[in-house]
C-alpha positions in Angstrom: 88.7 1.9 -106.1 86.4 4.9 -105.4 88.1 7.7 -103.8 87.8 7.4 -100.1 89.4 10.3 -97.5 91.0 8.1 -95.4 92.5 10.4 -92.9 90.9 10.3 -89.3 89.0 13.4 -89.2 87.9 15.7 -85.6 83.9 14.7 -84.9 83.7 18.8 -85.6 85.7 18.2 -89.1 83.6 15.0 -89.9 80.1 17.1 -88.7 81.2 19.7 -91.7 82.5 17.1 -94.3 78.7 15.0 -93.8 76.7 18.6 -93.5 78.4 19.6 -96.9 76.8 16.3 -98.8 74.1 16.1 -96.8 72.4 19.4 -95.6 69.9 21.2 -97.2 71.2 24.4 -99.3 70.3 27.8 -98.7 67.6 29.9 -100.4 65.8 28.7 -103.6 67.9 25.3 -103.2 66.0 24.5 -100.7 62.9 23.3 -103.0 65.7 21.0 -103.9 66.1 19.5 -100.8 65.3 15.5 -100.4 66.5 15.0 -96.9 63.9 13.3 -94.9 64.5 15.7 -92.0 62.8 19.0 -94.2 60.6 16.6 -95.7 59.2 14.8 -92.5 58.9 18.7 -91.0 57.3 19.9 -94.0 54.4 17.4 -94.2 54.1 17.9 -90.4 53.6 21.1 -90.8 51.4 21.4 -93.9 49.0 18.5 -92.2 49.0 20.9 -89.2 47.6 23.8 -91.4 45.0 21.6 -93.3 44.2 20.6 -89.5 43.9 24.4 -88.9 41.3 24.6 -92.1 39.1 21.7 -91.1 38.6 22.9 -87.4 37.5 25.9 -88.7 34.6 24.2 -91.0 33.9 22.1 -87.7 33.4 25.4 -85.9 31.5 26.4 -89.0 29.1 23.2 -88.4 28.2 23.7 -84.9 27.2 27.3 -85.7 24.8 26.3 -88.0 23.8 23.3 -85.8 23.5 25.2 -82.6 20.2 26.5 -82.9 17.6 24.7 -85.0 16.8 28.1 -86.7 20.2 28.7 -87.6 20.4 30.5 -90.7 24.6 30.9 -90.8 24.6 28.5 -94.2 22.3 27.3 -96.6 22.3 23.5 -97.8 24.1 23.8 -100.4 27.2 25.5 -98.1 26.8 23.0 -95.8 26.9 20.4 -98.0 30.3 21.6 -99.0 32.2 22.4 -95.5 30.6 19.3 -94.4 32.1 17.3 -97.5 35.4 19.4 -96.9 35.5 19.1 -93.2 35.6 15.1 -93.4 37.8 15.1 -96.2 40.9 17.7 -94.8 40.6 15.7 -91.8 41.0 11.8 -93.0 42.6 12.7 -95.9 45.1 16.1 -96.3 45.5 15.8 -92.2 45.5 12.7 -90.0 47.3 10.1 -92.8 49.8 13.0 -93.7 51.0 14.3 -90.3 51.8 10.5 -89.2 53.5 10.4 -92.4 55.6 13.0 -91.6 56.4 12.1 -88.1 57.2 9.0 -89.7 59.7 9.9 -92.1 61.3 12.3 -89.6 61.7 9.5 -87.4 62.2 6.3 -89.0 65.8 6.4 -90.0 66.7 7.9 -86.6 64.9 4.9 -84.3 66.4 2.4 -87.3 69.6 3.8 -87.1 70.4 4.8 -90.7 71.2 8.1 -92.3 67.6 8.1 -94.9 64.7 6.4 -95.7 65.1 4.4 -99.2 64.2 6.5 -101.4 64.9 10.3 -100.4 63.4 11.6 -104.0 60.0 9.7 -103.7 59.3 11.2 -100.5 60.6 14.6 -102.1 57.9 13.9 -104.7 55.6 12.4 -102.4 55.5 15.7 -100.6 54.8 18.0 -103.3 51.9 15.7 -104.3 50.3 15.9 -101.5 50.6 19.3 -101.4 49.6 20.1 -104.7 46.7 17.8 -104.3 45.6 19.1 -101.4 45.8 22.7 -102.6 43.6 22.0 -105.4 40.8 21.2 -102.6 41.2 24.2 -100.6 41.3 25.7 -104.2 37.7 24.6 -105.2 36.8 25.6 -101.3 37.6 29.2 -101.6 36.3 29.5 -105.0 33.1 27.4 -104.0 33.1 24.9 -105.6 33.8 22.6 -103.3 33.0 18.9 -103.2 29.5 18.8 -101.7 28.4 15.0 -101.7 30.2 14.2 -98.5 33.3 12.7 -97.6 32.6 9.6 -98.4 31.0 10.2 -102.3 28.3 7.8 -102.3 27.0 7.2 -105.7 24.0 8.8 -107.5 24.7 11.6 -105.5 28.1 12.0 -106.9 27.3 10.9 -110.0 26.6 13.4 -113.1 23.0 13.3 -112.9 22.3 14.8 -109.5 26.2 16.0 -108.9 26.6 18.0 -112.8 29.3 20.1 -112.2 33.0 20.0 -111.3 32.6 19.7 -107.1 33.0 15.9 -107.5 35.7 15.8 -110.0 37.4 18.1 -107.6 37.4 15.6 -105.3 38.3 12.1 -107.2 40.5 13.8 -109.0 42.5 15.9 -105.8 42.0 13.2 -103.1 43.4 10.7 -106.2 46.6 12.8 -106.7 47.2 12.8 -102.8 47.0 8.9 -102.6 49.9 9.4 -104.7 51.5 10.3 -101.7 50.5 7.5 -99.4 51.1 5.2 -101.8 54.6 6.1 -102.5 55.5 6.8 -98.5 53.6 3.3 -97.9 56.7 1.5 -100.1 59.3 3.7 -98.7 58.4 3.3 -95.1 58.3 -0.9 -95.8 61.8 -0.8 -97.9 64.1 1.2 -95.3 62.5 -0.8 -92.6 63.1 -4.2 -94.0 66.3 -2.8 -95.3 67.8 0.1 -93.8 68.6 -1.0 -90.1 71.2 -0.4 -88.3 73.7 -3.5 -88.5 72.6 -6.0 -85.6 69.5 -4.9 -85.7 67.4 -8.1 -86.0 63.4 -8.9 -86.5 63.4 -9.3 -83.0 65.5 -6.4 -82.0 63.9 -3.3 -83.7 62.0 -0.4 -81.8 58.3 -1.8 -81.5 57.4 2.1 -83.2 58.8 0.4 -86.0 57.0 -3.0 -86.2 53.8 -0.6 -86.0 55.3 1.4 -89.2 55.9 -1.7 -90.9 52.3 -3.2 -90.2 50.6 0.4 -91.1 52.4 0.8 -94.3 51.7 -3.0 -95.8 48.0 -2.1 -94.6 48.5 1.0 -96.7 49.9 -0.9 -99.7 46.8 -3.2 -99.8 44.1 -0.9 -98.6 44.2 2.3 -101.0 44.1 0.5 -104.0 40.9 0.0 -104.3 39.9 3.9 -103.3 42.2 4.8 -106.0 40.3 2.0 -108.4 37.0 3.2 -107.0 37.9 6.8 -107.9 38.6 6.3 -111.7 35.9 3.8 -112.5 33.3 7.1 -111.0 35.1 9.9 -112.4 35.1 7.5 -115.9 31.5 7.7 -115.2 30.6 11.2 -115.1 33.1 12.3 -117.5 32.3 9.3 -120.6 29.2 7.9 -119.1 30.6 4.5 -118.7 27.8 2.9 -116.2 29.4 1.1 -112.7 27.5 1.9 -111.0 23.6 3.2 -112.8 21.6 0.2 -112.0 19.4 1.2 -115.6 22.5 0.0 -117.2 23.9 -2.8 -115.2 25.5 -1.4 -112.5 25.1 -0.7 -108.9 26.1 2.1 -106.4 26.6 -0.3 -104.0 30.0 -1.0 -105.5 30.8 2.2 -104.6 30.7 1.4 -101.2 32.3 -2.0 -101.3 35.5 -0.6 -103.1 35.1 2.4 -100.9 34.7 1.1 -97.1 37.4 -1.6 -98.5 40.0 1.3 -97.9 37.7 3.0 -95.5 37.6 0.8 -92.5 41.4 -0.5 -92.2 41.7 3.4 -92.6 41.1 3.6 -89.2 43.5 1.6 -88.1 45.4 2.7 -90.4 45.4 6.0 -88.3 44.9 5.2 -85.3 48.3 2.1 -85.0 51.0 4.9 -85.6 49.6 7.1 -82.7 49.4 3.4 -80.6 53.2 3.1 -81.9 54.4 6.1 -80.8 52.2 5.5 -77.0 54.0 2.2 -77.1 57.9 4.6 -77.6 56.5 7.1 -75.2 54.9 5.4 -72.2 57.4 2.6 -71.3 60.4 5.7 -71.1 58.1 7.3 -68.5 57.3 4.2 -66.6 60.9 4.0 -66.0 60.5 0.0 -67.4 60.9 -1.8 -71.1 57.4 -2.4 -73.0 55.2 -5.1 -71.2 54.0 -8.1 -74.2 56.5 -7.0 -77.1 56.1 -10.0 -79.0 52.6 -10.3 -77.7 52.0 -6.7 -79.0 53.3 -7.5 -82.6 51.2 -10.2 -82.6 48.2 -8.1 -81.9 49.6 -5.9 -84.7 49.2 -8.6 -87.4 45.7 -10.1 -86.5 44.8 -6.6 -86.3 45.7 -6.3 -89.9 44.0 -8.7 -91.1 41.0 -9.0 -89.4 40.7 -4.9 -90.7 40.5 -6.1 -94.1 37.3 -8.1 -93.3 35.6 -5.5 -91.8 34.2 -2.9 -94.4 31.2 -4.6 -94.4 30.8 -3.1 -91.0 29.9 0.0 -92.9 26.7 -1.4 -94.4 24.4 -3.5 -92.3 21.5 -1.7 -93.6 22.2 -2.2 -97.6 20.0 -5.3 -97.4 23.2 -8.1 -97.2 22.9 -11.2 -96.8 22.1 -12.0 -93.2 24.7 -15.1 -93.3 26.8 -12.1 -94.6 26.0 -9.9 -91.5 26.9 -12.9 -88.6 30.5 -13.0 -90.5 30.8 -9.1 -90.4 29.0 -8.7 -86.9 31.5 -11.2 -85.7 34.8 -10.2 -87.4 34.0 -6.4 -86.0 33.8 -7.8 -82.9 36.8 -9.6 -82.7 39.0 -7.5 -83.8 38.6 -5.5 -80.4 40.6 -8.6 -79.3 44.1 -7.1 -80.9 43.6 -3.8 -79.6 42.5 -4.8 -76.0 45.6 -6.8 -75.7 47.3 -3.0 -76.8 46.2 -1.4 -74.0 46.5 -4.2 -71.7 50.4 -4.3 -72.6 50.6 -0.5 -72.0 48.4 -0.9 -68.5 51.1 -3.6 -67.5 53.9 -1.1 -68.1 52.5 1.1 -66.4 52.2 -1.3 -63.2 55.6 -2.5 -63.3 57.4 0.4 -63.5 57.3 3.6 -61.6 55.4 6.3 -63.6 56.9 10.3 -63.9 54.1 12.4 -63.8 54.6 15.0 -67.3 52.3 16.9 -70.0 53.5 13.4 -72.7 51.9 11.3 -69.9 49.3 13.9 -69.3 47.8 13.6 -72.9 48.1 9.4 -72.9 45.7 9.1 -69.9 43.7 11.3 -72.0 44.0 8.9 -74.9 43.0 6.0 -72.4 40.0 7.6 -71.2 38.5 8.7 -74.7 39.8 5.7 -77.3 38.0 3.3 -74.6 34.7 5.0 -74.9 34.9 4.8 -78.5 35.9 0.8 -78.5 32.5 -0.3 -76.1 30.5 2.1 -78.8 32.3 0.1 -81.8 31.9 -2.7 -79.8 27.7 -1.8 -79.5 27.9 -0.4 -83.6 29.3 -4.1 -84.6 26.1 -5.6 -83.3 23.4 -5.6 -86.2 20.3 -5.0 -84.2 22.0 -1.8 -82.6 23.9 -0.5 -85.8 20.3 -1.2 -87.4 18.7 2.0 -85.2 22.1 3.9 -84.5 23.2 3.8 -88.2 23.7 7.2 -90.3 22.8 8.9 -86.5 24.9 11.4 -84.8 25.7 8.4 -82.4 27.9 7.0 -85.0 29.3 10.7 -85.3 30.4 10.8 -81.9 31.9 6.9 -82.6 33.7 8.1 -85.5 35.1 11.3 -83.4 35.6 9.0 -79.8 38.1 6.7 -82.2 39.5 8.7 -84.5 40.4 12.1 -81.9 40.8 9.7 -79.0 42.9 7.5 -81.0 45.3 9.7 -82.7 45.0 13.5 -81.8 45.9 13.0 -78.1 48.8 10.6 -78.6 49.9 12.5 -81.5 49.7 15.9 -79.2 52.0 13.3 -76.3 54.2 13.0 -78.8 54.8 16.2 -80.0 55.4 17.0 -77.0 58.0 14.2 -76.8 60.0 14.7 -80.0 59.6 18.7 -80.8 62.4 19.1 -78.3 64.5 16.1 -81.0 63.4 18.5 -83.6 64.2 22.3 -82.1 67.1 21.2 -79.7 64.8 23.1 -76.9 62.4 21.6 -74.3 58.8 22.9 -73.9 58.1 26.1 -71.2 54.8 23.8 -70.0 53.0 27.1 -68.4 50.0 26.7 -71.2 50.5 22.6 -71.9 48.2 21.9 -68.6 45.8 24.3 -69.7 45.4 23.5 -73.4 44.7 19.7 -72.3 42.4 20.3 -70.3 40.5 22.4 -72.6 40.8 19.9 -75.4 39.7 17.0 -73.0 36.5 19.1 -71.5 35.7 20.5 -74.9 36.5 17.3 -76.7 33.7 15.0 -74.5 31.2 18.2 -74.0 30.9 18.0 -77.9 30.8 14.6 -78.4 29.4 13.0 -75.6 26.0 15.3 -76.6 26.2 13.6 -79.8 25.6 10.2 -78.4 22.7 11.3 -76.8 21.6 13.0 -79.9 22.3 10.0 -81.8 19.9 8.1 -79.9 17.2 10.2 -79.9 17.2 9.7 -83.4 18.8 12.8 -85.0 20.6 12.0 -88.4 23.8 12.7 -89.6 24.6 15.1 -92.5 21.5 17.5 -92.2 21.8 21.3 -91.7 18.6 22.1 -90.2 16.2 20.3 -87.6 12.6 20.8 -86.0 12.4 22.9 -82.5 9.6 20.0 -81.9 12.4 17.4 -82.5 14.0 17.8 -78.5 17.8 18.0 -80.0 18.8 21.4 -79.8 19.6 21.7 -76.2 22.2 18.8 -76.8 23.0 20.3 -79.8 23.4 24.0 -78.4 25.7 22.6 -75.3 27.6 20.4 -78.0 28.1 23.4 -79.7 29.7 25.4 -77.0 31.5 22.2 -75.7 33.8 22.4 -79.7 34.6 26.3 -79.0 35.8 26.0 -76.1 38.0 22.5 -77.1 39.2 25.1 -80.0 40.8 27.2 -77.4 42.4 24.6 -76.3 43.8 24.0 -79.6 44.7 27.3 -80.1 46.6 27.4 -76.8 48.5 24.0 -77.6 49.5 26.3 -80.8 50.7 29.5 -79.1 52.3 26.8 -76.3 54.8 25.6 -79.5 55.0 28.9 -80.3 56.8 29.4 -77.3 58.5 26.3 -77.2 60.3 27.4 -80.5 61.0 31.1 -79.1 61.9 30.3 -75.5 62.0 26.5 -74.6 65.3 26.3 -72.6 68.1 24.5 -74.7 69.0 21.1 -72.6 71.1 17.9 -72.8 71.3 15.1 -74.9 68.0 12.7 -74.4 66.2 14.6 -71.8 63.7 12.1 -71.4 66.4 9.6 -70.5 65.0 7.1 -73.4 66.8 4.1 -74.3 66.2 4.5 -78.5 68.8 5.8 -81.4 67.0 8.7 -82.0 68.6 10.6 -78.8 72.1 9.2 -79.7 72.3 12.4 -81.4 73.1 15.8 -80.7 69.7 18.0 -81.6 68.3 19.2 -83.4 69.9 16.9 -85.6 71.9 17.3 -88.5 71.1 16.1 -92.0 72.9 13.1 -91.5 71.5 11.7 -88.3 74.9 9.7 -87.4 78.2 10.4 -88.0 78.7 7.1 -88.3 76.5 4.2 -88.3 75.3 2.3 -85.2 75.7 -1.7 -84.3 73.2 -3.1 -82.3 73.4 -6.0 -80.1 70.0 -6.1 -78.3 66.1 -4.7 -78.6 66.8 -1.3 -80.1 64.5 0.4 -77.1 67.2 -0.8 -74.1 70.3 1.2 -75.7 72.6 4.3 -74.0 72.5 6.6 -76.1 74.9 9.0 -74.5 77.2 6.4 -74.6 76.8 5.5 -78.3 75.9 9.3 -79.3 79.7 10.2 -78.7 81.0 6.7 -80.0 79.2 7.7 -83.5 80.1 10.9 -83.5 83.7 10.2 -83.2 82.9 8.1 -86.8 83.9 5.2 -84.4 80.7 3.3 -86.1 80.0 2.2 -90.1 80.5 4.5 -92.6 82.1 7.2 -90.8 83.6 9.1 -93.4 83.0 10.4 -97.4 84.1 8.4 -100.4 83.3 10.2 -104.0 81.5 13.2 -101.9 78.8 10.3 -102.1 76.0 10.0 -99.8 75.9 6.3 -98.9 74.3 3.9 -96.0 73.9 0.6 -94.8 71.5 -2.4 -96.6 71.3 -5.5 -94.5 69.5 -9.2 -94.1 66.2 -8.5 -93.5 65.8 -11.0 -90.9 69.0 -11.4 -89.0 70.0 -7.4 -89.7 73.7 -8.5 -90.8 75.3 -5.8 -93.0 75.0 -6.8 -96.5 75.6 -4.0 -99.3 76.5 -0.3 -99.5 73.6 1.7 -100.8 74.9 5.2 -102.8 72.1 7.3 -102.6 71.2 10.5 -105.7 72.4 13.6 -105.0 69.9 16.5 -103.8 67.6 17.8 -107.3 65.0 19.4 -108.8 63.6 17.0 -110.5 61.1 15.6 -107.7 59.7 18.9 -107.6 59.2 19.4 -111.6 58.1 16.1 -112.0 55.2 16.3 -109.2 54.4 19.7 -111.0 53.9 17.7 -114.0 52.0 15.1 -112.2 49.8 17.7 -111.1 49.1 19.4 -114.5 47.6 15.8 -115.7 45.1 15.8 -112.7 44.8 19.7 -113.6 43.9 19.0 -117.5 41.6 15.9 -116.5 39.8 18.4 -114.1 39.5 21.0 -116.8 38.3 18.6 -119.3 41.1 18.9 -122.0 41.6 15.2 -122.1 43.4 16.0 -125.3 46.4 17.5 -123.9 46.3 14.7 -120.7 49.0 12.0 -122.8 51.1 15.3 -124.0 51.5 15.6 -119.8 51.7 12.5 -119.0 54.6 11.8 -121.6 56.4 14.8 -119.7 55.8 12.5 -116.2 57.3 9.6 -117.8 60.5 11.4 -119.2 61.3 13.2 -115.9 60.8 9.8 -113.9 63.4 8.6 -116.8 66.0 11.7 -116.0 65.8 11.2 -112.4 68.3 7.6 -113.1 71.5 8.8 -114.5 72.3 10.0 -111.0 73.3 6.8 -109.7 74.3 5.0 -112.2 78.0 3.2 -113.0 80.4 2.8 -115.9 82.4 0.1 -114.0 82.3 -2.8 -111.7 82.8 -1.6 -108.2 83.0 -5.1 -106.6 83.7 -3.7 -102.7 83.2 -1.0 -101.2 85.1 -0.4 -97.4 82.7 0.7 -94.8 85.0 0.8 -92.2 85.7 -1.8 -89.0 87.9 -4.0 -91.2 84.3 -4.8 -93.3 84.4 -4.6 -97.3 80.5 -5.0 -99.2 79.7 -4.6 -102.6 77.3 -1.7 -103.7 73.7 -2.1 -104.0 73.9 -1.8 -108.0 76.1 -5.4 -107.9 73.3 -7.0 -105.5 71.1 -9.7 -106.1 68.2 -7.5 -104.3 68.7 -4.2 -103.0 66.2 -1.7 -101.8 64.7 -1.0 -105.7 64.0 -4.0 -106.2 62.2 -4.4 -103.4 60.6 -1.1 -104.4 59.4 -2.6 -107.5 58.3 -5.8 -106.0 55.9 -4.0 -103.5 54.9 -1.3 -106.2 53.5 -4.5 -108.2 51.7 -5.3 -105.2 49.5 -2.4 -105.1 48.9 -2.2 -108.4 47.7 -5.9 -108.5 45.5 -5.3 -105.5 43.8 -2.3 -108.1 43.8 -5.0 -110.3 42.2 -7.7 -108.3 39.7 -4.6 -107.3 38.5 -4.2 -110.8 37.9 -8.0 -111.2 36.2 -8.2 -107.8 34.0 -5.3 -109.5 32.9 -7.2 -112.5 32.0 -10.1 -110.2 30.4 -8.3 -108.0 27.8 -6.5 -110.2 27.2 -10.1 -112.1 26.2 -11.1 -108.6 24.2 -8.2 -107.8 23.4 -5.8 -110.6 20.0 -5.5 -111.7 19.4 -5.7 -115.4 22.2 -8.7 -116.2 22.2 -9.9 -118.8 22.7 -7.1 -121.0 20.7 -7.6 -124.4 24.1 -7.8 -126.5 26.1 -11.0 -126.0 30.1 -10.0 -125.7 31.8 -11.4 -128.0 35.7 -11.9 -128.8 38.0 -12.7 -131.8 40.3 -15.7 -130.8 42.8 -15.7 -133.1 43.4 -12.2 -132.2 43.6 -13.0 -128.3 45.5 -16.1 -129.1 48.1 -13.8 -130.8 48.2 -11.4 -128.2 48.8 -13.4 -125.5 52.4 -15.5 -127.4 53.6 -11.5 -128.0 52.6 -11.0 -124.0 54.6 -14.5 -123.5 57.5 -13.7 -125.5 57.8 -10.4 -124.4 58.5 -12.0 -120.4 60.8 -14.5 -122.0 62.7 -11.8 -123.5 63.3 -9.9 -120.4 64.0 -12.9 -118.8 66.7 -13.7 -121.1 67.7 -10.2 -121.3 68.6 -10.0 -117.6 71.1 -12.4 -118.1 72.9 -11.4 -120.6 74.3 -8.5 -119.3 75.9 -5.7 -121.9 74.7 -7.7 -124.5 70.9 -7.4 -123.4 69.6 -4.9 -126.6 68.9 -7.2 -128.6 66.3 -9.1 -126.1 65.2 -6.0 -125.4 63.8 -4.5 -128.6 62.1 -7.5 -129.5 61.1 -7.3 -126.0 60.0 -3.7 -126.5 58.0 -4.9 -129.9 56.1 -7.5 -128.9 54.9 -4.9 -125.5 54.0 -2.8 -127.8 52.2 -5.0 -130.5 50.3 -6.3 -127.1 49.3 -2.2 -126.3 48.1 -2.0 -129.8 46.3 -5.5 -129.8 44.1 -4.5 -126.9 43.4 -1.1 -127.9 42.0 -3.1 -130.9 40.0 -5.1 -129.1 38.9 -2.6 -127.4 36.9 -1.1 -130.5 36.3 -4.0 -132.1 35.3 -6.9 -129.8 33.0 -4.7 -127.1 29.7 -3.3 -128.1 29.1 0.3 -126.9 30.4 0.3 -122.9 28.3 3.2 -123.0 25.4 0.9 -123.3 26.2 -1.9 -120.1 28.4 -2.5 -117.1 29.6 -5.6 -118.7 31.0 -3.8 -121.9 32.3 -0.8 -119.4 34.4 -3.5 -117.2 36.0 -5.2 -120.0 36.8 -1.6 -121.7 38.6 -0.8 -118.9 40.2 -4.1 -118.3 41.7 -3.9 -121.6 42.9 -0.2 -121.1 44.3 -1.4 -118.1 46.6 -4.0 -119.4 47.4 -1.8 -122.5 48.5 0.3 -120.2 51.0 -2.1 -118.7 52.7 -3.1 -121.7 53.3 0.7 -122.5 55.1 0.5 -119.7 56.8 -2.9 -120.2 58.2 -1.0 -123.6 59.2 2.4 -121.4 61.3 -0.6 -119.1 62.4 -2.6 -122.3 63.5 0.8 -124.1 65.1 2.5 -121.4 67.4 -1.0 -120.7 68.6 -0.9 -124.1 69.9 3.4 -123.3 71.7 1.7 -120.3 73.1 -0.6 -122.0 74.0 1.8 -124.9 75.6 3.9 -122.1 77.5 1.1 -120.2 75.5 1.4 -117.3 75.1 -2.5 -117.2 77.2 -5.2 -116.5 77.5 -8.9 -116.1 77.1 -7.5 -111.9 75.5 -3.7 -112.5 72.3 -5.6 -114.2 69.8 -4.6 -111.8 68.0 -2.3 -114.1 67.6 -5.7 -116.5 66.1 -7.6 -113.8 63.8 -5.0 -112.6 62.5 -4.8 -115.7 62.2 -8.8 -115.9 59.9 -8.6 -113.3 57.4 -5.9 -114.4 57.7 -7.5 -118.1 56.9 -10.9 -116.3 53.7 -9.5 -114.1 52.0 -7.4 -116.9 52.1 -10.6 -119.3 50.5 -11.8 -116.5 48.1 -8.7 -116.2 47.4 -9.1 -119.8 46.8 -13.1 -120.2 44.4 -12.6 -117.5 42.6 -9.7 -119.1 41.7 -11.4 -122.3 40.6 -14.7 -120.3 38.2 -11.9 -118.6 36.2 -11.8 -121.2 35.5 -15.4 -121.3 34.5 -15.3 -117.9 32.2 -12.2 -117.5 30.8 -12.9 -121.0 29.5 -16.6 -119.9 28.2 -15.1 -116.4 26.2 -12.2 -118.4 25.3 -13.5 -121.2 26.9 -16.5 -122.5 30.2 -16.7 -124.5 30.5 -16.2 -128.1 34.8 -17.5 -129.4 
């Protein structure tokens, strides 16, 4: 048995013992923290700094457009400011801010101590910080992206954007998206596996349901953008013609890949804010949330519908009429689940006795602004109207009414609601109402005028306009409103500073809420709960005051320390019954060093030092492998006491621990990117000009069969290794050899089986498909070799075979990817010009 401190500790002694293990160390050791409280606050603070920068850029835009004769900025400067404003608000503020709020809040709402992969959270934050800093540094240096935050080709291609401006966007945003994907996996696994005992799916707080849906959308929605960015960077760097119509490419492919991400992103931004409203509103209404289950159904339906709306942004690109009617109907239909949520909130208010408060004031501001944005969205869903308003300021106004109304106002409500939890102080509120009304009035003056200028024909993205157009008065009013709004945000920031400095302290749960985050002292301890709760009802109808005292005394699960290790419970996905004990890694600088190494890969690509990239990438892989020994065991444990006369096995000895689910979700994201790649090839065949190519696609049959045999061998031997326990080395060595041969085979096919990939998009697409398969085979080699090392070190037994089962997952998936890649020349080659075996 592992060492267990059996003596009953007082609440104060238990607090100090847990804080010594979970807490953040002072000084430079703060950089090693992986605690979700610290990481979440870092995300939010950094996002707010980026928001301030983006807001400053917005003011520059409004100064330029205030007059038809403005000489404040020239065309190049305006293009950079316009592009960076949109990029910062969409990629560096909105999504990272709710990621930070979720990272901070979710474990508390679920009744656990941290997220599933705390080092991945820390790594994601550093990637976000470094990626965003690349963009800001480019802005300061005068080489910021200037092709719009949507980076439409061919304007962003090397022909029309020959500098590094577009490369900064493509590489910087891709770097940031690593953070988003890691957060999505982290959130899903945490919600599914790391809840309080007894918290079944139908007892989860509604915010957890919102974030489960949002994280799933991120997992599927972000890979197409990452793939599109990779393809465009390959075109810019190596002249591969994915978007060049003269060589079989199509600029519309970029729009499809971008909006496959872009339109779901609107709901990815809105739904966390809606989750905050669904959490806050019942508290101030004094009644449970109306329509809990119907809201969940609406969330799921909205997620499905959101992925069928991407052509909503492409009505004027020559889409066939049948397709237009489908996407128009889907765009209108998505208003139904949105309306369900709004009516549920109104029903909650009508069933209760609402209390007036600053959070409620911001929620009412949300209702007003977001409903206007939703109505204009339905207008733009109608094809005839969209044809008239497309690319005008009417669309700009709609976008801001939806995103600011649907995100910023709810997040301001969330800030006033949860800042007392973060700081242990309640708002002073001397400036709260004044800041709200200045933001509310200034926002509506700014963007309502844009509806009018748009209806009068003012295009988007222009930096000057003729005085005789009749837009100047409306633009001037809009600019005045923007400065009023900016002053309101300045008051809001000052109000928050006063809260931190002068806010009055309070007893637990000042809002009389029924969720678990208030069942702890505030500001919270690093471990959240001295012992973990058990839930017997819906987790927004609890008694935090009574429950908090019990948990602080150690009356729940894991109310002790064992081996000075961080531990928490994993539960059954559906029922919430305790399943096993998850033993966390210790604090470490490795996430920081790994993020720096990852950043060096992107910086080297930006500087065109391609020969150094493989070295940097190898360093990244090695650093990730260094993460693993901290949680390893050299002996079987079988079971661990968790309190209340219950014993559970550790996560290394169960079939599907959180890390297994994390790999499954990573494979889902990867498969989405691969599917997007295949979709890109099929789209080019259907719509791109200059097809078929002059040269036939030829592929040697015998090597292809040999590669397929090696892939199957790797999958079979990895399956055999997973059941061989400590005797798995020989199977793993065979697996590594087979994957290495497969990777070499794909590289050989790329050089011998394809024509010059710069000549036509068919060969370029197949080159990327083969490279994708070769990369996956390379990862398979690393995992098989890693398994050999784990067996050699004694970290693997018949019970402790998690590493081998994870390897089996990847090897099987890699084999499937490889075989489909071998078949892709048959498909694309025959579609393009006939296949010659």
